[in-house]
N, C-alpha and C positions, 0 to 999 in steps of 0.2 A: 536493911538490905533492899536494894532496888527491886521493885515489884516484878519487872520482867525477868530479872536475873533469878529471883526466887522461883518464878513460874517454870523456867527452863531447868533449873537445878532439880526441881521436883519431878519434872517430866523425863529427865535424862535416862533413868533406868528402863523406861519402856519405849524410848524414842525409836530405836531400831525396828521394833515390831510394827511400827506404823507404815513402814515402807513396803508397799505392795509390789507384786511383780509388774503390774501395769505402770506404777510410778517409776520403778527402776528402768524399765524399757524406755519410757519417755525421756528420762534423764540421760540415758546412754545416747539417745538420738540427739539430744541437745548438745552434749559434749562433743559428739562427732562433728556436728555442723559448725562448731566454733573454730575448727582448724587451728588448734593451739600448736605453736611452734616448739619443737624440742629445744631445750636450753632456756626456755622462758623462766622468769621469776614471777611466781603467782601468789597473790594474797587471797585466801579463801575466807571471806568475811561472813561470820555467823556459821562457822564450820560445823557446829553442833557436835554430833558423835562421829563426824568424819566421813559421811557418805560419799562426798566428792573426792576425797584424798586418794584412794587407790585408782580411781579413774583418771585423775590428773597425773598420777605417777606413771600410769601405763603409757601416757603420751610423752612424758618427759624422760622416763627412765631415770638414770642417775645423773642426768644433766640438769642444769637449772636448779630451781628450788621452790619450795612451797611453805608458806606460813599460814597455819590455821588460826584464825582469830575468833574469839567468842567471849561474850560477857559472863558466861556460865562456867564455873570451874568444874562442875560435875560433868557437863558435856565434854569439856576438854580432856578430862581424865579418861573417859571412854574412847575418845578419838585417839589419844596417845597410846592407849593400851592396844588398840587394833592396828595402828599404823606407826611403825617405828623405823621407817626408812631414814637413811643418813641425811637425805636432803629435805627432810620435813622438820619444821619447828612449830612450836605452839605458843600462843600469846593470849593471856586473859586481859581484855581491855574492851572499853566501849568504842564503837566505831567513830563516835563524835570526837574522840581524843586518842588517836592512834600514836603510841609512843615509839615511832619509827622515823627514820630519816626521809627527807624529801627525795622524790624521783628514784625510788627503790625498785618498783615493780613494773613489769611489762603488761601484766593483766591483773585486774581485780575482779573477782566474781562473787556475786551475792545470790546464792541459791536458797530460796525459801526463807530469806532473812530480811529483805528490804522493808517490808511492812512494819517490822518490829523496831526499826530505828526511831528512837524517841524524837530526835531532831533531824529530819531528813535533809534539810538544807545544810546544816553543819556537817552531817555525815558525808554528804557528797563533796563538800569542800575539802574535808580531810582525805577522802579517797583520791581526789584529784591531786592533792599535795604529794601523796606518796607514790603516785603513778609517774613513770617516766614521760618525757615529752612524746606525744603520739601514742602513749599507752592506752589500753582498752579497758573499759568497764562493761561487765555483763551483769544484768539483773534478770534472773530467770526463775520460773516456776513450772511445775508439771501439770498445772491446771490453768484455766483462764483467770483473768483478773476478777471477773464477777464471782467465780466459784471460790477463789481464795478469800475475797472480802466477805462473802457470805459465811464461809467456814469460821473465820475469826469472830464474826458477830455471834455466831451460834455457840462458840466456845465460851465467850464472855470473859469476865474477870480481867486479868492483866492485858489480854490481847484483844479485847472487844473492839477497840478503836484502831487497831493496827491494819491499815488499808494500803493497797496499791493505788496511787493517785490515777486520775484519768490521764489520757495521753497528753492533753494540753498542759496540764499541771506538771507531769513528768518531764516533758520537754523544757518547760520553764525552769524547773529545778536543776536539770542537767546543764542547761545553758548558763545559768547563773553561777554554777560551780566551775565554769571554764571548759565544759565538755561540748564537743561538736560532732558532726556526722552522725546525728542521732537517728536510730531506727527502732521502731517499736512494733512488734508483732504480737497480736493477741488473738489466739484461736481457742477452740474448745479443748484442745489437748495441751496447750502450753502458753506461757507468757515469756517473751524475750525482748528485752530492751538492751540495745548496744550503743555505746558512745565512746568517743576518743578524746583524750586530753589534747587540747589545742596547742600547737607550737607557739612559743613566745620568743620573739626575736629581739 
């Protein structure tokens, strides 16, 4: 079994308990500022136990659709149990090889998942492939880049080397994947990187 998949399968039963009131409040602020349009089709990458799903559904209502993607079947089982709306679907897969058609999604969001992508360049290329022309990618955390990186180092094991790249490297990775209009905001309370799939004529 993939080492990261095993790590998250083992963590699934206690994952929800790790979300503090502070974390949830910060996450709600991030979602609000994203200005997600009703009717959007969204890919939630690294959905985990589905903390984003009800928040995304509150924006979309019964319009549009959401796919929660995760490498961990145990995480997905919990997400599915808690979130059974008609416009939600679940997919167990690695982000480096997404088994979905090109230009499917208006928005791809990676909340607290990007550092764990084994091959970040490949992952971003796949995300860009499944985004529609002009589609948006969001990479976000409810702590700063430094705090997240230090946390993963302290946990060790399968996630010891799972880091958020510095701004220059992140811009290079996004650009190489065909993403543009890149904006990176790194503060004490959050990390937010936004980019759009460039139109190809």
